[in-house]
C-alpha positions as CSV (number, residue, x, y, z in Angstrom):
1,M,95.9,124.2,128.8
2,A,98.9,122.5,130.9
3,E,96.6,119.8,131.8
4,L,97.0,118.4,127.8
5,Y,100.4,116.5,128.5
6,R,98.7,114.8,131.6
7,K,96.2,113.4,129.1
8,L,98.5,111.2,127.4
9,Y,99.8,109.1,130.0
10,S,95.8,108.0,131.6
11,N,95.2,104.5,131.4
12,N,92.1,104.8,129.3
13,R,94.0,107.0,126.8
14,L,96.9,104.4,125.8
15,R,94.3,101.5,125.8
16,S,91.7,103.1,123.5
17,A,95.4,104.1,121.2
18,W,96.5,100.6,121.6
19,Q,93.1,99.5,120.2
20,S,93.6,101.4,117.2
21,I,97.0,100.3,116.6
22,Y,96.1,96.6,117.6
23,E,93.1,96.7,115.0
24,N,95.4,98.4,112.3
25,G,98.0,96.1,112.8
26,I,96.1,92.7,113.4
27,S,95.1,92.5,110.0
28,S,98.2,94.0,108.2
29,K,99.4,92.0,105.2
30,S,102.7,92.0,106.5
31,P,103.5,88.9,108.4
32,T,106.2,90.6,110.5
33,I,103.5,93.8,111.6
34,R,101.4,90.8,113.0
35,T,103.9,89.3,114.4
36,E,104.8,92.2,116.1
37,I,101.7,93.1,117.3
38,E,100.6,89.5,119.0
39,Q,104.0,89.8,120.8
40,F,103.2,93.2,122.0
41,S,100.2,91.6,123.3
42,L,101.1,88.9,125.1
43,S,102.5,91.3,127.9
44,L,99.9,94.2,126.9
45,E,99.5,95.6,130.9
46,K,103.2,95.6,131.7
47,N,104.0,97.4,128.0
48,L,101.4,99.8,128.8
49,R,102.5,100.5,132.2
50,R,105.8,101.4,131.3
51,I,105.0,103.8,128.5
52,A,102.2,105.2,131.0
53,D,105.7,105.6,133.6
54,Q,108.0,106.6,130.9
55,L,105.5,109.7,129.6
56,R,105.0,110.7,132.9
57,E,108.2,111.1,134.1
58,K,108.9,112.7,131.0
59,R,111.5,110.5,129.9
60,Y,110.0,109.0,127.0
61,V,112.3,108.6,123.9
62,F,111.3,107.6,120.9
63,S,112.4,104.3,119.1
64,Q,114.2,104.6,115.4
65,S,111.8,103.9,112.9
66,Y,112.1,101.4,110.1
67,G,111.8,102.8,106.0
68,V,110.8,100.6,103.9
69,A,110.8,102.0,100.1
70,V,108.2,100.7,98.3
71,K,107.6,100.3,94.7
72,K,104.4,102.3,93.6
73,K,101.8,100.4,91.7
74,N,100.9,102.8,89.2
75,N,104.5,103.5,88.2
76,P,106.9,100.3,89.4
77,S,109.7,103.0,88.3
78,K,109.3,105.8,91.0
79,K,109.3,104.6,95.0
80,R,106.7,105.3,98.0
81,P,108.8,106.3,101.3
82,I,107.3,104.5,104.0
83,V,107.9,104.8,107.6
84,I,107.8,102.0,110.3
85,S,107.7,102.6,113.2
86,P,107.9,100.5,116.7
87,I,104.6,99.8,118.7
88,P,105.2,101.7,121.7
89,N,106.1,105.0,119.2
90,R,102.6,104.0,117.3
91,I,100.8,104.1,120.7
92,V,102.1,107.4,121.7
93,Q,101.7,108.9,118.3
94,R,98.1,107.7,118.3
95,A,97.2,109.2,122.2
96,L,99.1,112.5,120.6
97,L,96.8,112.3,117.6
98,D,93.5,111.8,119.9
99,V,94.9,114.6,122.3
100,V,95.3,117.1,119.6
101,Q,91.9,116.4,117.9
102,E,90.3,117.5,121.0
103,I,91.9,120.7,121.0
104,P,89.0,123.0,120.3
105,S,90.3,125.5,117.7
106,V,92.2,122.2,116.0
107,R,88.7,120.6,116.2
108,A,86.7,123.6,114.3
109,K,89.2,123.6,111.7
110,L,89.1,119.6,111.1
111,D,85.5,120.2,111.1
112,S,85.0,122.8,108.2
113,G,83.7,120.4,106.2
114,F,85.8,120.6,103.3
115,N,88.4,118.1,103.4
116,F,87.4,114.6,104.1
117,G,90.4,112.2,104.4
118,G,91.7,111.7,108.2
119,I,89.1,112.8,109.6
120,A,87.1,110.2,111.9
121,E,84.0,109.0,110.9
122,I,84.0,110.5,106.9
123,G,85.8,109.1,104.3
124,V,85.9,108.5,101.0
125,P,81.8,107.3,100.7
126,Q,80.8,110.9,101.7
127,A,83.5,112.7,99.7
128,I,82.2,110.6,96.9
129,L,78.6,111.4,97.7
130,K,79.0,115.1,97.8
131,A,80.8,115.3,94.1
132,Y,78.2,113.5,92.9
133,K,75.7,116.4,94.3
134,T,77.7,118.7,93.3
135,A,78.6,117.7,89.9
136,L,74.5,117.8,89.1
137,E,74.7,121.4,89.7
138,K,78.1,122.4,88.8
139,P,78.3,122.0,85.0
140,Y,82.9,121.9,84.9
141,F,85.1,120.2,87.1
142,I,88.8,119.6,87.5
143,R,90.2,116.7,89.1
144,T,93.7,116.9,90.0
145,D,95.9,116.3,93.5
146,I,99.1,117.9,94.9
147,C,102.8,117.0,93.9
148,A,104.7,114.3,96.1
149,F,102.5,116.4,99.2
150,F,103.7,114.0,102.0
151,D,107.5,114.7,100.8
152,N,107.2,118.7,100.8
153,I,105.0,119.9,103.1
154,P,106.6,122.3,105.5
155,R,106.5,120.3,108.8
156,S,107.0,123.2,111.4
157,Q,104.3,125.6,109.7
158,A,102.1,123.1,110.0
159,L,102.9,121.9,113.5
160,E,103.0,125.6,114.8
161,I,99.1,125.7,114.1
162,I,99.0,123.3,117.0
163,T,101.7,124.4,119.4
164,S,100.2,127.8,119.3
165,A,96.8,126.6,120.0
166,S,98.0,124.0,122.9
167,K,100.0,126.2,125.1
168,D,101.6,123.1,126.8
169,D,105.3,123.2,125.9
170,D,105.7,119.4,127.6
171,F,103.3,118.7,125.1
172,N,104.4,120.5,122.2
173,T,107.9,119.0,122.6
174,L,106.7,115.3,122.3
175,L,104.9,116.2,119.5
176,T,107.8,117.6,117.6
177,Q,109.9,114.6,118.6
178,A,106.9,112.3,117.4
179,T,106.9,114.1,114.3
180,T,110.5,113.6,113.6
181,T,111.7,111.0,111.6
182,E,114.7,109.2,112.8
183,L,115.4,105.6,111.0
184,S,117.8,102.8,112.1
185,N,118.1,101.5,108.6
186,L,119.7,104.4,106.5
187,I,122.8,102.7,105.2
188,T,120.9,99.5,104.1
189,L,118.6,102.0,102.2
190,G,121.1,103.5,100.3
191,R,119.9,106.3,97.6
192,D,116.6,105.2,98.8
193,K,117.0,107.1,102.2
194,E,116.6,110.9,100.1
195,L,113.3,109.7,99.9
196,F,112.7,110.3,103.5
197,P,111.5,113.2,105.4
198,L,114.6,113.5,108.2
199,E,114.9,117.0,107.2
200,G,112.8,120.0,108.5
201,K,110.5,119.1,105.1
202,G,107.8,116.6,105.0
203,V,106.3,114.3,107.1
204,A,106.5,110.0,107.4
205,Q,104.3,108.4,105.5
206,G,102.8,105.4,108.0
207,S,102.2,107.7,110.8
208,C,99.1,108.8,112.4
209,L,100.1,112.4,112.4
210,S,100.7,113.2,109.5
211,P,97.6,113.4,107.9
212,V,96.0,115.6,110.6
213,L,98.8,118.0,110.3
214,C,98.2,117.9,105.9
215,N,94.8,118.9,107.0
216,L,95.5,121.5,109.1
217,L,98.1,123.4,106.8
218,L,95.4,123.0,104.0
219,D,92.6,124.7,106.0
220,D,93.0,128.4,104.7
221,F,93.3,126.4,100.9
222,D,89.8,125.2,101.9
223,K,88.2,128.3,103.0
224,K,89.4,130.2,99.9
225,M,88.9,127.5,97.6
226,N,84.9,127.1,98.8
227,A,83.9,131.1,97.8
228,R,82.4,132.6,94.6
229,G,80.8,129.7,93.3
230,I,83.5,127.0,93.4
231,V,83.0,124.0,95.4
232,C,86.5,122.4,96.3
233,I,85.9,118.6,98.0
234,R,90.0,117.7,99.2
235,Y,90.6,114.0,100.3
236,I,94.2,114.7,102.2
237,D,96.6,115.7,99.1
238,D,93.6,114.5,95.9
239,F,90.9,117.6,95.2
240,I,88.4,118.3,92.9
241,L,87.4,121.5,91.7
242,F,83.4,122.4,90.7
243,A,82.7,125.8,89.0
244,P,79.8,127.1,86.3
245,S,81.8,127.2,83.5
246,E,85.1,125.9,82.3
247,S,86.3,129.6,82.3
248,K,86.0,129.8,85.8
249,A,86.9,126.8,86.8
250,F,90.1,127.3,85.0
251,K,90.8,130.6,86.9
252,A,90.1,128.5,90.6
253,F,92.7,126.1,89.3
254,A,94.7,128.7,89.3
255,S,94.2,130.4,92.1
256,A,94.9,126.9,93.8
257,S,98.1,126.5,92.2
258,A,99.0,130.2,93.7
259,F,97.9,129.4,97.1
260,L,99.9,126.2,96.8
261,E,102.8,127.6,95.7
262,K,103.1,130.0,98.5
263,L,103.9,127.0,100.7
264,N,106.0,125.1,98.1
265,L,103.8,122.8,96.7
266,S,102.8,122.2,93.5
267,V,99.4,120.4,91.8
268,Y,99.4,118.5,88.2
269,D,97.8,120.3,85.3
270,P,95.3,118.7,83.6
271,R,96.4,120.0,80.3
272,H,99.8,118.8,80.6
273,S,99.3,116.1,82.6
274,P,96.2,113.9,81.8
275,D,97.5,111.0,83.5
276,K,97.5,112.7,86.9
277,A,94.6,115.2,86.3
278,E,91.5,115.5,84.9
279,H,89.2,117.8,83.5
280,G,85.9,118.2,81.5
281,V,82.0,118.4,81.4
282,S,80.5,117.1,84.9
283,N,77.7,115.3,83.6
284,K,79.9,113.1,81.1
285,G,81.5,111.5,84.2
286,F,84.6,111.9,86.1
287,E,86.8,109.7,88.1
288,F,87.9,110.6,91.9
289,L,89.3,108.6,95.0
290,G,89.4,105.6,92.9
291,C,85.8,105.6,91.4
292,S,84.0,106.9,88.1
293,V,81.2,108.8,88.8
294,R,78.6,109.5,86.2
295,P,75.0,110.6,86.6
296,D,73.2,107.8,86.4
297,R,76.0,105.3,88.7
298,I,78.7,105.2,91.0
299,R,81.3,102.0,90.4
300,P,85.1,101.3,91.1
301,S,87.0,102.8,88.5
302,D,88.9,101.2,85.8
303,K,92.5,100.9,87.2
304,S,90.7,100.0,90.8
305,I,89.0,97.1,88.9
306,K,91.9,96.3,87.0
307,R,94.1,95.8,90.7
308,L,91.6,93.6,92.0
309,R,91.5,91.2,89.2
310,D,95.3,91.4,88.8
311,R,95.8,90.5,92.5
312,V,93.7,87.9,92.3
313,N,95.5,86.2,89.1
314,E,98.6,86.8,91.3
315,I,98.1,85.3,94.5
316,F,97.1,82.0,92.4
317,D,99.7,82.0,90.2
318,K,102.4,82.5,93.1
319,V,100.4,79.3,94.9
320,I,100.8,77.5,92.1
321,K,104.7,78.1,91.3
322,K,105.4,77.2,95.1
323,S,103.8,74.0,95.0
324,S,106.7,72.2,94.2
325,S,107.4,72.5,97.7
326,P,104.9,70.7,100.1
327,L,106.7,71.7,103.6
328,R,108.2,75.1,102.3
329,C,104.4,75.8,101.2
330,I,103.3,75.1,105.1
331,N,106.1,77.1,106.3
332,E,105.3,80.5,103.5
333,K,101.5,79.7,103.9
334,T,101.1,79.1,100.2
335,T,99.2,76.0,100.1
336,Y,95.7,75.9,98.7
337,K,93.8,76.6,100.9
338,D,96.0,79.7,101.9
339,A,95.5,80.4,98.7
340,L,91.4,80.7,98.8
341,N,92.1,82.4,102.2
342,E,94.0,84.9,100.6
343,V,91.6,85.2,97.4
344,S,88.5,85.3,99.7
345,S,90.1,88.0,102.2
346,T,91.1,90.3,99.2
347,I,87.9,90.2,97.7
348,R,86.3,91.1,100.6
349,G,88.4,94.2,101.8
350,W,87.7,95.7,98.2
351,G,84.2,95.0,97.9
352,N,84.1,96.5,101.3
353,T,85.9,99.7,100.2
354,Y,83.5,100.0,97.1
355,S,80.2,98.9,99.0
356,F,78.5,102.2,98.3
357,C,79.3,102.4,95.0
358,T,76.0,101.3,93.1
359,D,76.8,99.3,89.7
360,D,75.6,96.0,91.1
361,H,75.4,94.7,87.3
362,L,79.7,95.5,87.8
363,M,80.1,93.5,91.0
364,I,78.1,90.0,89.2
365,N,80.1,90.4,86.5
366,L,83.0,90.9,89.1
367,D,82.6,87.3,90.6
368,R,81.9,85.9,87.8
369,Y,85.1,86.5,86.7
370,I,86.7,85.5,89.5
371,S,84.7,82.2,89.5
372,E,86.0,81.0,86.5
373,K,89.2,81.8,87.5
374,I,89.0,79.9,91.3
375,L,87.9,77.0,88.5
376,N,90.8,77.5,86.5
377,F,92.9,77.6,89.6
378,N,91.9,74.3,91.0
379,R,92.5,72.8,87.6
380,R,96.2,73.5,87.6
381,Y,96.6,72.8,90.9
382,K,95.3,69.7,90.6
383,Q,97.1,68.9,87.9
384,K,100.6,70.0,89.2
385,I,100.0,68.2,92.3
386,R,98.7,64.5,90.9
387,A,102.3,63.1,91.2
388,F,103.0,63.7,94.8
389,S,102.2,61.3,97.7
390,P,98.7,61.2,99.6
391,E,101.1,62.8,102.2
392,D,102.5,65.7,100.6
393,K,98.9,66.3,98.7
394,R,97.5,67.2,102.3
395,R,99.9,69.4,103.0
396,L,99.3,70.9,99.6
397,L,95.7,71.4,100.4
398,G,96.6,72.7,104.1
399,V,95.6,69.8,106.0
400,F,98.0,69.2,109.0
401,L,99.4,66.1,109.1
402,L,100.1,64.6,112.6
403,Q,103.7,63.2,111.7
404,D,104.4,67.0,111.2
405,C,104.3,68.1,114.7
406,K,107.2,69.1,116.5
407,K,108.6,65.6,118.3
408,D,109.9,66.0,122.3
409,E,113.1,64.6,121.8
410,S,113.6,64.9,125.5
411,M,110.8,61.9,125.8
412,R,112.1,60.1,123.5
413,A,115.3,59.6,124.4
414,T,114.2,58.7,127.9
415,V,112.5,56.2,126.7
416,T,115.0,54.9,124.2
417,A,117.2,54.5,127.1
418,I,114.8,52.5,129.3
């Protein structure tokens, strides 16, 4: 398969990779990432041509990435290591991913039907639907996830599955380099640098290649766990087991634990970590992938609902707090208009994520809750800005003033001199 490497630098391949990077980046919550995307697109043809030339001549070098240790929402005392790569890196990584997924033996493993995460055209809705249908037939369930999966995955073992199938040395070398993490800000990270996969263990959270490596590594796990009357539905590192009885469910759980232990991985036991895992009778309901599933309905979990409510309140409180400085509000995009836009975007994103859910009554109640919050925000905002001048009120509302335009000082100097 020596042609795999050549596929990487075709115009169509790189353009398709860029399109994926663009769609994800332009909608990012990070202003820095959005700016990088916009700047790269200004010279798109030139930039893609440079990447293609470097790949063709086998002199492409992955630039160092940037590490960010983000506090976990459900446990602020712990941090999640996110690796942010330069755009050229991301384009090449995406091109590598697309080619990897075209290798027949790899594609067969990815299409096994047992895993729903990191697979094109399927995802959470399909995983939830399968879990719902299976729960109607299997009386008992155990839901858990693999502890620190991305941090502990044996990367070389996962890569071997691809490299042995590709039989393309140049492709394999580039793939290995693409999955190796090098950070430019190790010094500023301090002790947080220990969270990142800088050695042979672990894969970068934030890389498009990481999910496929995880899925390939667990292909045998999926096959083993879907046998002898057991159904295992996996989404990357989250999985749920369904069984005919409690005893068979825990026997399958023990088998899953033993299999993962051989990979130096572990899972949360629902008997000892009820905050991380769950077990019980299927028809009484269960939580999986941010959803609460019962025989009569599927809805977002209470935690997901709380996160939406908290986020809406957080946006409004932030804008109220910033309203003391009109010009700063414009620069930081925290005007009244920005608050409504951000809340609307948050609601739309959350709603689209859970659009497959069936509890319409919940959605109606959430809309009522948010409407009340908007009215309350409006009252608070009017009270906060009532003492400002008409001009500053306009700035705070997010309506541009002509007097805030950047002035052409050279023209002014010329006219004044005359």
